[in-house]
N, C-alpha and C positions, 0 to 999 in steps of 0.2 A: 784302421784295424781296431776292432773291439774284442777283447778277450774276457770271457765270463767264466768264473769258477764257482763250483758249489762250495759250501762251507767245508765239507770234508776234504775236497781237493786243496782248498786254501790252507787249512791247518796242517795238512800232511806234506805240502810241497814247499811252503816257505819255511825258513829255519825256525826251530824251537829254541828255547833258552834253558840255561842251567844244566841240570842232569849231571851233577858231580857226586862222587862217593868218596868220603874222606875218613881217614883214620888219624886222629889228632891226639898228641901227647903234650902235656905242659909240665915243665920242670920248675919246682918252687923251693925256696928255702924255708926254714922253720918259722921265719918271721912273715911268711906270705909273699915275699918278693919273688917275682917271676924271673927265672934265670934262662929259660929256653922254651922254644915252641917247635914241635916237630909235626909235620904234615905229610902224609902219604895220600895222594889223591889220584883217583881214576876218573877221567872225563869221558863220558859216552859221546863221541864225536858224531854219531849217526853214520849214515852211509858214505859220507865224504869228509875228508879232513878240512872242512871249510875254513874255520877260524880257530880251531882248537889250540894251535900253538900260541896265537896271540892271547887267547883267553887264559891259558895257563901262566903265561908271563905276567899278565895283569893280576892274577890271583896271588902269585908269589910276591909281587911288589907290595901288595897291600896286606900281607899276611899278619904282620905284627901291629899295624895301625899306629895309633899315637900312644902306645904303651912303652914303658921302659923295659923292653925285652932285648937283651944284648945278643942272643944266639938264636939262629933260625936254621932248622933242617927242613929242606923242601924236596920232595920227590913227586913228580906228577907224570902220568902217562895218558895218552889218548887211545881209546879203543874204538875201532870201527865196527859198527853193528848195522843190521838191516832195518834201521829206523830213520826217521826224519833227521836231517843234519841239524846240528846244534850250532848256533851263531851268537852274535852279540845281542843282548837284550838288556836294556835299562841298567847300566852299570858294568856290563861286559866283563865278568870275572871278578870284579871287586865285591859285589854282594856275597858271592860264594865264600870269599876269603874272610870277610867280616863276620859272616854267619858262623863259620867253623870256629873262629877264635872266640867269639862271644859265647858260644855254647860250651866250649871246653872250660872257659873261665867260670861259668856257673857250676858246671859239674865238679871242677876242682874245689871250688869254695864249699860246696855241700859235703864233699868227702873229708875236707879238713875242718869242718865245723865253723867256717868263717862266713860272715854275711857277704853275699855276692857283690853287693854295692860297696861294702867296705874293702873288698879285695880290689875292686876297680880303683877306688880312691887311693889305695896304697901304690898302685902300679902305673896309673896314668901319668904321662909327662906333665910337668908344670909349664906354664907359659914362658918362664925364664930359662927353660931348658931347650928352647927352640931358637934358631934353626937346628934341625935334627935329621941325620941320615939314618934311615931304618936299615936293618939287615937285608931286606929285599931290594934295596937300592933307591927307594923314594927319598927325596930331599924335601922334607916338610919345612916351609919357611916360617909361617906364623900360625899360632893356634892357642886356644885356651880350653882344653878338653875338660878340665875340672869345672869351669863355669858352665859349660854345656850340660854336664851331668847334673849339677845342682839345680840348674834352671828347669830341666826336664822333670826332676823329682818334685819340685814345687808345683809345676804346671799340672802334673797328674794327681797331685795331692796324695803323696805316698803314705803319710801317717794315717790318713782316714782309711785307706784300703788295707793296710796292715792290721789295724784294729778290727776291721770287719772280718778279715781272714781268721784272726785268732778266735773271735766269737763263734764263727761258723764251725771251726774245727772243734772247739770245746763242746759244741752242741751236736756234733756228728751230723751236721747239715749235709745233705747229699749234693748241694750246689756249692762247690768249692771255689774259693777265690784264689787267683794267682796273679802275681805282679812280676813283670820282667823288664829289664833294661838292656840296652845295647849301645855301646859307644863305637861309632864307626869313623872311618877316615876314607877318603877317596881322592882321586886325581881327575881334574877336568882340564880340557884343552891339550891333552897329550897327542902326540903325533905331529903332523905338519902344522907349524904355528903361524903360517902365512895365510892371509885372506885379503881380498880387495874390495874397495868401495869407490863409487864415483858419486860426487855431489855436484849438482848443476843448479845455479840460480838463473831462471829464464827471464826473458824480457818483460813478462807480465807479472814478475815479482814472486812467482811460485818457485818452490825448490823441489828438485827431483833427486831421489836417492836410488841408485842402482847397485845391486850386488848379485853374485852368483849363488850364494847360499839359499837353500829352499826352506822356507818356514812351513811346517805342517802341524800347527797347533800350539807352538811355543809362544806366540805373541810377539814375533819380531816386528810386525807392523807398528805395534804400540811402542815397544822399547826403542827401536831405531829412529822412528820419526820424532819421538820425544827428545831423544838425544840431540838430534840436529836442531829441532825447533828451539830447545832451551838455549843452545849456543848462539842462535841467530836472532833470538827475540821474536820468534814466530809462534803462531798457534799450531798445534800438531796437524790440524786439518789443512794448513797451508803447505804441507809437505807431502809429496807423492812418493810412495815407496814401491819399487819394482824389484822383486827378488827372482831367483831362478833365471837371471839374464846373463848367461855366461858369455854372450857376445859383447857385453858392455864392459867387462872387466877381464884382466888376464889370469887371475887366480879365482877359483870357485871351489870352496870346500863344502862338505856336508855339515850338518849340525851335530854329528856324532861326537860323543865324548863331552857333551855339555860345553862346547867350545864357542858358541855363537857370540855371546856378549863379550867375552874376554878377548877373542881374536878378531871377529868381524867388527865388534864395537870399537876396538882400538884403531883399526884401519879407517872406520867411518869418522871417529872423532878427529883423527889426524887430517883426513880429507876436508872436514868441515873447518878446521883451523886454517888450512891452506886457502880455502875459499874466502874466509873472513880476512885473512891477511891481504889478499889481492883486492878485496872490496874496500878495505881501509885506505889503501893507497889511491884508489879511484875516487873515493869520497873525499879524501884530503884535498885532492886537486879541485873537485867541484866546490868544496866549502872554503877553499883557500886557507887551510889549516895544516898543522903537522899530523902525519899519520899516527903519531904517538898519542895525539889528543882525541882521536876518533874512537867512539864507544858504540856499543849496540844499544838501540833504543826500540823497545817494543811499542806497538801501536798504543797511542793514548790521545789525550786532547790536543797534544802538540802536533800530531800528525801520524801518518802510517808507519808501520814497522820499517826500520832501516838503520842507518848509522847517523850519528850526530856528533857535534863537538861537546866534549865533556863539560858539564856544568851549564851548557846552553842547549837544552833539549829542542828548542824551537829551530835551531840551526841544524836541520837534518835533511837527508835525502833518502828517498824510499828505495827498497830493494829493486823495484822495477827500474827506477832511474839509473841506479848503479849498474845493473845488468846490461842496460842498453849501451853503456859506455865500454863494455867489455868486448873481447874478441868474439866475433860472430854473434854479437848482441846477447852474450851470456857470460857468466863466470863459472868456470868449471875446474874441478880438481879430481885427480885419480890417485889413490894411494894403494899400494900393496905392501902391507906391513906385517911384521911378526911380533907376537907377544914375547916378552923377555923369558918366558918359560911357562911350564904348566903350573896350575894353581891347585890348592888342596883344601877343598871344603871338608867339613867334618861336623859332627854333632852327636846328640844322644836322643834316642827314642825310648819312651817308657809306655808300657801297655798293661792294662788290667783286663783279665778275662774271668768268666764264670764257667766252670766245667760241671756238667751234670754227670755225677759219678754213676748213675744208673744207665744212662744212654750213651755217654761219651760226647754229647753235643757241647760245642764251645760257643759261648756268647761273649762278644767283645763289649766290655763295659766302658772303657776309656782308652784313649790313645793320645799321647803327647809327643810332638816332634819339635825339637830345638835344633836348628841348623844354622851354621855359619857359612854364608855364601859371599862374604866380603861386603862391599858396598852394594846396597840394594837400590837399583834404579827404578823399579816398578813394584812397589810393595804388594799390590793386588795380584800381579802375575806370579810373584814369588810364593805367596800364600797358596795360590792355585796349584803350583808345582809341588808344594809340600803336601797338600791334600792328595793329589793324584799319585805321587810317588809312594806315599804311605799306604794308600789303598792297594796299589799294585803289590807292595811288599806283604801286606796282610793277606791278600788273596793267595799269594804263593805259599804262605805258611799254612793256611787253613783249607784251601779248596782246590787250587789249580794243579792239574796233573793230566797230561795227555795220555799216559799209561799205555803200555804195550803188553800183549800176551807173549807166550813163549815163541811164537812164530814171527814176532815183530809187527803184528797188526795193531794199530792204535785203537784204544778202547773208548776214548772220549773225544773224538774228532767232530763232535756236534755240540752246539751250545746247550742242547737239551741235557747233556751229560757232563760237559766240561764246566766245572764250577767257577763262575765269575762272581766277585763281590758286587753287591748292589747296596743302595741306600738302606735297605731293610736289615742288612747284616752289619753294616759299619756305622758306629756312632759318630758324632761330631768329633773331628780330629782337632785337638787344641794345638796351636802352632805358635812359635816364637822364633825370632832370629837373633843371632849375635853378629857382631861386625868386627873382625880383625882384618883390615884391608891388606891385600897382597900388593907388593911392589913389582910383580911380574907382568902387570899390564897397567896402562895409564889410568884406567877406570877404577882399579882396586877391586875388581869383581872376581868371583869364583862361581863355579857351576852350581845349579840347584835342581836340574831336571831329574837326576838319578839318585839324589840323596835319600829319598824315602825308601827305595828298595834296599839300600845299604843298611838302614837302621831298623825298619819296621819288621822285616821277616824274623830276625833274631830276637827282637824284643817280644814278639808274640809267642815265638817258640819257647823262650825262657819263661814267659808267663804261664803257659800251659803246663810246662814241667814243674813250675813252682806250685801250681795248684794241686799237683799229684805227688809232690815230694813226700808228704806225710804217709803215703801209701808205699813208699820204697821205690817209686818209679823215677828213674834217673833220666831216661832219654827215650823219645819216640821219633822215628824218622818222619820227614815231611812227605806229603801233606798230612796235617793232623786231623784226619777225618774222624767222625764219630766211631766208625768201625775199628780203626786202629787204636783209638784211645780206649774203647770198650774192651778190646782184646787185651790191652796192656793192664787194665784194671783187673780183669778176671784172672790173668796169669800172675798178677802181683809183681811183675817186673817187665822190663822192656828190652 
């Protein structure tokens, strides 16, 4: 059966994302310390209550982030409307919470005459204050949010842009500069923490990895094959990776919630250890040595990849020879394992924009993303996720909007009118990573796929409002289209 949809049918029948409406209050002391956060939120669930309950819980949990905010008031309701249902999209409620908090911090800072960055420095948790249980129920284990903030400011070159902003304002330049930051926190691997992996070394010396989780662009082939290859002294090309094979394993999870590396990776690493342990005992018998003296030996001038006696690399047996001595002429292990708990990636994004005060057009000049996803297994893939997530968040701030008229008819259900970011609009995204390993999975990893949406949207929003602050404009709702900005400038308020 082949089902073909038009673009309009696709954009209106599959779930949309976000569409929350928030009223946020921040309670502060005279010294700038944040005492409380209050959020009243309405979620447009669309025509069915698809995931609105889950999304609202996710928003509440992440409301205060990694700030020293002792009190939280949260009230959220879902409204059914005759529009496309709203579901999980890259962050699933967490970007909405991070965005609401980061906007009110900027607004509060300007009303109090405090530098928005200084207000964050005053209220972010220090690394020695963790572990920390937030009012929304998240138990953050390890983090250094101050390090992420300072790294992002250095990466975006804050001083240079502040100087340029001052010069342009003094000259009444119609192209105004704005700088915005956003400090986010999120949860990865939430929900069912169990996944399964099967590792088999076959009689020809190749290794087969099977799992039920389906990769669709995240790079699991590279990450998982390298994980096994490194442990067994193989080249990645010697490992065959088969995903979406729910017949081969008893547990098969989705990749949702940035869970793959920390949950599937844990099961895969454990299965690889089991295979290696069985192989060591077989090799010990073949080499007439103790299993404790058997070590992994990559292919070199002494022979093919396999196992050898420690200190005597020439005394080795290949993986093919070892596998032929195993049950059914192979060595196989299956593991269904759970991570010890959810992980909590975090970071800071900083954005610089130029706003044409005559037309309302926004041009992105610079964007920096500093993310802590724990131990980085594949730096190139992590950087790619940082770029992709940031662009998705930037697009949400500036262009993307399905839009409905009073009758519930979508106005932008074609790519001709639905604004998607392209290379022409987005500059090079500068990226950096921090590493505070979590002990909630054996690899020490945290999620990275959704981080950009958690930080970039609020950073760009804050930057645009910063560019307009000298005009008395405090806030403009998303998306920040030229028309909405132009109208705010002309009215002198938002």
